C-alpha positions in Angstrom: 226.5 144.0 79.1 226.2 145.1 82.8 227.0 141.7 84.3 229.3 138.9 83.2 228.9 135.3 84.3 232.5 134.4 84.5 235.0 137.0 85.8 238.1 134.8 85.2 240.5 136.2 82.6 244.1 136.2 81.7 245.9 139.1 83.7 247.0 142.0 81.5 250.8 142.2 82.0 251.7 145.8 81.0 250.8 148.5 78.7 253.4 149.1 75.9 254.1 152.6 77.2 254.5 151.8 80.9 253.4 149.7 83.9 249.8 149.0 84.8 248.2 149.4 88.2 245.4 147.4 89.7 243.7 147.3 93.1 240.6 147.2 95.1 239.0 150.4 96.5 236.1 150.0 99.0 233.5 152.6 99.3 231.8 152.7 102.7 229.4 155.0 104.5 226.0 155.3 106.1 222.9 154.2 104.2 221.8 156.6 101.4 225.1 158.4 101.5 225.5 157.8 97.7 227.9 154.9 97.6 226.1 153.0 94.8 225.6 156.3 92.8 229.3 157.0 93.1 230.2 153.4 92.0 228.0 153.8 88.9 229.4 157.2 88.2 233.1 156.0 88.4 232.4 152.9 86.3 230.5 154.9 83.7 227.4 152.8 83.7 225.0 151.1 86.1 226.5 148.2 88.0 224.8 148.7 91.4 221.1 149.3 92.0 220.0 152.6 93.4 216.8 153.6 95.2 215.8 156.4 97.6 215.3 153.8 100.4 218.1 153.1 102.9 219.8 149.7 103.0 219.2 149.0 99.3 222.6 147.4 98.8 222.8 144.2 100.8 226.1 142.5 99.6 229.3 143.8 98.2 229.0 144.8 94.5 232.1 145.1 92.5 232.4 147.5 89.5 235.5 147.7 87.3 236.8 151.1 86.4 239.7 151.8 84.0 241.5 155.1 84.2 244.6 155.5 82.2 246.8 152.5 82.9 245.0 151.7 86.2 242.2 149.2 86.7 240.3 149.9 89.9 237.9 147.3 91.3 235.3 149.4 93.2 233.6 147.6 96.1 230.2 149.1 96.7 229.3 148.0 100.3 226.1 147.9 102.3 225.4 151.0 104.4 226.8 150.9 107.9 224.3 151.4 110.6 223.3 150.1 114.0 222.1 146.5 113.2 218.9 145.1 114.7 218.3 141.9 112.8 220.6 139.0 111.7 220.5 140.3 108.1 221.5 143.8 109.4 224.6 142.3 111.1 225.5 140.4 108.0 225.3 143.5 105.9 227.4 145.6 108.3 230.0 142.8 108.6 230.2 142.7 104.8 230.8 146.5 104.6 233.6 146.5 107.2 235.0 143.3 105.7 235.2 144.9 102.3 237.0 147.9 103.7 239.6 145.7 105.5 240.4 143.7 102.4 240.9 146.7 100.1 244.0 148.5 98.9 242.3 151.9 99.6 239.1 153.1 101.1 236.7 156.0 100.3 234.7 157.1 103.4 231.5 158.8 102.1 229.6 161.4 104.1 226.3 163.0 103.1 227.3 166.6 103.3 223.7 167.7 103.3 223.1 165.8 106.5 226.5 166.7 108.1 228.1 164.7 110.9 225.3 162.8 112.5 225.7 159.9 114.9 226.0 157.4 112.1 228.6 159.3 110.3 230.7 160.0 113.4 230.6 156.3 114.3 231.9 155.4 110.8 234.7 157.9 111.0 235.7 156.6 114.4 235.6 153.0 113.2 237.7 153.9 110.1 240.6 154.9 112.4 241.4 151.1 112.6 241.8 150.7 108.9 245.5 150.3 107.9 245.3 151.2 104.2 245.1 154.7 102.5 241.8 156.4 103.1 240.1 159.4 101.7 237.0 161.3 102.8 234.4 162.1 100.2 231.8 164.7 101.2 229.0 163.9 98.8 225.8 165.7 97.7 227.6 169.1 97.7 225.1 170.1 94.9 222.5 170.3 97.7 224.4 172.9 99.7 223.3 176.4 99.0 225.7 179.3 98.7 224.8 180.6 102.1 225.7 177.2 103.6 229.2 176.9 102.0 230.9 177.9 105.3 229.2 174.9 106.9 230.7 172.6 104.2 234.1 173.9 105.0 233.5 173.3 108.7 232.5 169.7 107.9 235.7 169.2 106.0 237.6 170.6 108.9 235.9 168.2 111.3 236.8 165.3 109.0 240.4 166.4 108.9 240.5 166.3 112.7 240.4 162.5 112.5 243.9 162.7 111.1 244.1 159.6 108.9 242.7 160.8 105.6 245.2 161.4 102.8 242.8 163.7 101.0 239.3 165.2 101.4 237.1 165.5 98.3 233.9 167.5 97.8 231.8 165.7 95.2 228.4 165.2 93.8 228.1 161.6 92.7 224.7 162.5 91.1 226.0 165.1 88.7 229.7 164.3 88.6 231.1 167.4 90.2 234.5 166.7 91.7 234.4 163.0 90.8 237.2 163.5 88.2 239.7 164.5 90.8 238.7 161.5 92.9 239.1 159.2 89.9 242.6 160.6 89.3 243.6 160.0 92.9 242.3 156.4 93.0 244.2 155.6 89.7 247.5 156.6 91.4 246.6 155.1 94.7 246.2 151.5 93.6 249.5 149.5 93.5 251.4 148.5 90.4 250.4 145.2 89.0 248.6 143.4 86.1 245.0 143.9 85.4 242.6 141.3 86.8 239.8 141.7 84.4 239.3 142.1 80.6 239.3 145.7 79.4 235.5 145.5 78.5 234.3 144.0 81.8 232.5 146.3 84.1 231.4 144.0 86.9 232.2 140.6 88.4 228.6 139.9 89.4 227.2 136.7 87.8 224.3 137.5 85.4 221.8 135.6 87.6 222.7 137.7 90.7 222.7 140.9 88.8 219.2 140.2 87.2 217.8 139.5 90.7 219.2 142.8 91.9 217.5 144.6 89.0 214.1 143.1 90.0 214.7 143.9 93.7 215.4 147.5 92.8 212.0 147.7 91.0 210.4 146.1 94.0 212.0 148.6 96.3 210.8 151.5 94.1 207.3 150.2 93.8 206.5 149.1 97.4 206.4 151.2 100.5 207.3 151.2 104.2 209.0 148.1 105.5 207.8 145.5 103.0 210.9 145.6 100.7 213.1 144.8 103.7 211.1 141.6 104.3 211.6 140.4 100.8 214.4 139.0 98.7 214.7 138.0 95.0 216.4 134.9 93.5 217.0 134.0 89.9 215.9 130.4 89.6 216.1 129.9 85.9 218.2 131.4 83.0 218.0 130.0 79.5 219.2 131.3 76.2 216.7 130.5 73.5 217.3 129.7 69.8 215.9 133.0 68.6 218.5 134.9 70.7 216.1 135.8 73.5 216.6 134.9 77.1 214.1 133.3 79.5 214.5 134.4 83.1 212.6 132.9 86.0 212.8 134.6 89.4 211.1 134.1 92.8 210.3 136.9 95.2 210.4 135.5 98.7 208.4 137.3 101.5 207.8 136.3 105.1 204.0 136.3 105.4 200.9 135.6 103.2 199.7 139.2 103.7 203.0 140.4 102.2 202.5 138.2 99.2 199.1 139.8 98.5 200.7 143.2 98.6 203.5 142.2 96.2 200.9 140.8 93.8 198.5 143.8 94.1 194.9 143.9 93.1 194.4 141.7 90.1 198.2 141.2 89.8 198.8 144.9 89.0 201.8 145.4 91.3 203.7 142.4 90.2 203.0 143.2 86.6 204.4 146.7 87.0 207.5 145.3 88.7 208.0 142.8 85.9 207.6 145.3 83.1 210.1 147.7 84.7 212.7 144.9 85.4 212.2 143.3 82.0 212.9 146.6 80.2 216.1 147.2 82.1 217.3 143.6 81.5 216.5 143.9 77.8 218.3 147.2 77.4 221.4 146.0 79.3 221.6 142.6 77.8 220.6 143.9 74.3 218.3 141.0 73.8 214.6 140.2 74.2 213.9 139.0 77.7 211.0 136.8 78.8 210.8 137.4 82.6 208.6 135.3 84.8 208.1 136.3 88.4 206.7 134.2 91.2 206.0 135.2 94.7 206.4 132.7 97.5 206.1 132.8 101.3 209.1 131.6 103.1 208.7 132.1 106.9 211.7 133.7 108.5 213.8 133.6 105.4 216.1 136.1 107.2 217.3 133.2 109.4 218.0 130.8 106.6 221.7 130.4 105.8 221.0 129.4 102.2 219.4 132.8 101.5 222.6 134.5 102.8 224.7 132.4 100.5 222.4 133.4 97.6 222.9 137.1 98.5 226.7 136.7 98.8 226.7 137.3 102.6 228.2 135.4 105.4 225.6 134.0 107.8 226.2 135.5 111.3 225.7 133.0 114.1 224.0 133.8 117.4 
């Protein structure tokens, strides 16, 4: 199961052959730098949604990774960028908040893009972090042989910031270099009892995780700015006698014209989104899923504090 409703569990004291380690590692970076892909790669299964669109992750998503005697709670954060809307500010605040609360931080840079303004701003901001930090240059699989010297130059520029314990060159997509990063994180977290059961891979409640799955399919299906004007909430979850699960969700948009786009001609778009989401829910939950999607207009939902609480974000004032 990808998401578990109740994360509470008895702490694991020690392994018979030695002490255990446990801690939080925050992964931060610009939008589309590969944070969610890395989180899924480290956990070993999908716990965070991934699309080709920027700003897909809106709140902190925690995945639980076990490596040797270490349990690492990976905090996948929203991409850090220059905020324009209230929701943008909440997402960026959540990202930096996750970094400040962690035992260690992984700063991700898209190596294929290099040090653009966004990446440099994040590197500069990371100087204020007081915990161990490493730099991960991601997407090295996209660097051609003739461009390898540029990759080394990028690593050198990262080292100039002076506060990184290590620099890793990785591909979160295919796993290159991720094993070395995993070894480092397992030793980086402090000694202590495990916080989650051995078979738990996320602390996300099932209802929130299911809404994220549908939002991923919505992002992949729709184009331009519409996904950013929408949010998904799970409004009903019921286990039925035959072992199947009935899930009801509402997609909120800001205008009637957006509702028509989500529905599509003859309901074709919402049907495609529902089929894709239902299939992933079924495969992950290992149960038949009856998914019912509704689309409602909620004007200026991005200014509604309740929507922020549903997404796991603090509501920024002003």
